[in-house]
Structures are given as C-alpha cells and as structure tokens.
N, C-alpha and C positions, 0 to 999 in steps of 0.2 A: 603450787599443787599438793596436798599431801600424800606421803605414802601410807600403803597399805600395812597394816601389821596384822598377828594373831590370826582369827578365823578368817576375817575380811581377806587376807591376804592368800589363804588356803582358797576360798572361794574363787577369788580371782585366777590363782593358776588353775583352777578346774575349765572355769568360764576361758580362760586362754587356750588351754589344750583345746578345749571344745572347739575352738574358732579354728584352731590348726588343722582338726581332722575338717571342718568346714570349708577350710580352705582347700585342700587337695581335692574335696570331692566336688568340689564348684565347678572348676574347669572339665571335668568329666561329664557333668549333667550339661553343663552349655554347649560343649563340642556336641552333642547328642541334639540338643534343642538347634544348633546351627545346620547341621546334617540334615534335620526335619526342614528347615527354613530355606535352606540354601546360599544362605550368606551369612557368614559371621557378625557382621553389622544388625543384621534383623534379630538374631538370638539376642544379641546385646540389647537392643531395645525393648525385647520381649523382656530381659532380665531385668532390666530396670525399672520397667512399667510395674511388673510384678514386688518388686519391692517399695516401689513407691505407693503400691494398695495396701502391703501389708504394713509399711509406716504408718499409712492414714489410719489404718483400722487401729494399731495399736495405740496410737494418739488421741483418737475419738473414746477410745475405750478405755485410756487413763485420764480422759480429760484434760490431755496437756494443752491443745489449742494450738494457735499459731502464735509467734511473735510479736512484738510490738512494732508498727513500721519504724519508729524512730530507732529502736534497735537495730533494726537489719540496716536501716539507713547511714549507720554510724560504723559498718562493718568496714576494715580494711579492705582492700581488693584483694590481696593474698587468700582472705578469707573465704573465697567463694572459690577457691581452687578444688576443694575437697571432691565434689560431683566430678572435676575434668580429671581427679587423681582416680576415682574409683572408674569411671571407663576408660582410661588406659590400661587400668589394670585387668579390667573384664576382657575388654577387647583382645589385649595383647594373650592374654590366658587362652581365648579361644583360638589364634591364629598359631600358637607358639607351644602350648602344652600338651596338645594330643601327639605332636610331632617329637618331641623331648620323651615325654613318657612321664605320669606322675612324680617320683624320685628326684629325677633332674629337674623337673621344674620346680618342685619344690625348694630342692637344694639351692638352686640359685636365687630364687625369690628370699627364701630365709638367708641367705650370704648378703644381699642386697639390704634386707632388712637391718640385718645385724650391724653391719660397716655403718650405715647413716644413722642408726639408733644409738652408738655408742656416740656421736658426737651430737646428738640433738640430747640424750642425758646428762652430758658432762657440762652443756651450758642452759640447761633446765630451758630448752625452746619446746616449750607446750606439753612438757612433762616434769615430774618430780625431778628433782637434779640429783644424779649421780656422777660421782667424779669419774674419769677416766682413771683406770688403774691398772698394774703391771697383768693383774689377774684376768681382768673383763679385757684388755686386750688379747690375752693369750686365748681366752674363749671366742673370740672375734676368729682369732688365725685357725683355732681347731674346726670352727665351722667352715672356714677358706679349705684348708685340709680335707674337709668331708666333702666338699663341692667337687675336688679335685679327682678324689678316689672314684665318686659316683659317675662323674663325667667319664671316665677313664675305664668305665668296665662295661 
C-alpha cells in the first residue's frame, strides 16, 4: 500500500477529520432512530439498509458493477468479517454511546483504534507500513491519558 504525500495527504487529512465528525454524529442519529423504532437492532437494520441503498446508488452511478464471482470465491474467510465488524460497531454504539455521552464514547473508541492501529501499522497489516517508534507509542499513551481525563470528569 503506498503512502499519501503532498496534496493527497492533506486531502486525506480533511476526509479523515470529516469521518471523525461523522463517527461522533452517527451514534446520536442512530439512538434517535432506535428510540423511534423501539429496539436498537431494528435501528441497526434500518441503518445498514439505508447504507446499502446509498452504496448501490453510488456504485450504479459510478458504473462500478459487481465483482467477478471467481474473485469473491477466492477471498480468505477473514475478508468477509468487515460487515460483521461494522454491525458490531453500530450496534454497540446504539447500546452504549447514549449512556456514556459523545465525548466518553469517542475517547474510548479512539483509544481502541489507536492501540490496535499502532500494531497494524508496524506490521503493515492491511495498511502502509509505519514502524513503531517511541514518539508513536507516546502519542498512543497521550490518547490513553486523554481517555482517563474524559472518563473522570
């Protein structure tokens, strides 16, 4: 996987920041949906159905099409876990985020992401390889300290 540099790096930074904002907003939107539906799993189903429709519309408008069956059949078993991981994330956010509050929820999610990301980057597991360093480890420790401060206030 090649690393982003120059203008593409800054475009990626902006898109990632927007994704972070969306990530903070999504549990609140889904919690409202769950309140109207009566159960968090019903809200998850509606959330994923809406996402599927959006993806299909984008795919058709961009003329992406569907993958060749041979490519899909040759996928390793773990490659199918993305949807399960998304289901876990949305459902847990529906159950936990409204009770924790947005700041605590995002702080905890960010800490989990940073801890695992440090390891994934070090080994280049699905991402551009970035070796673990004292500064990178210190950054993750600072995030953990931030979680402590947010949780105890």
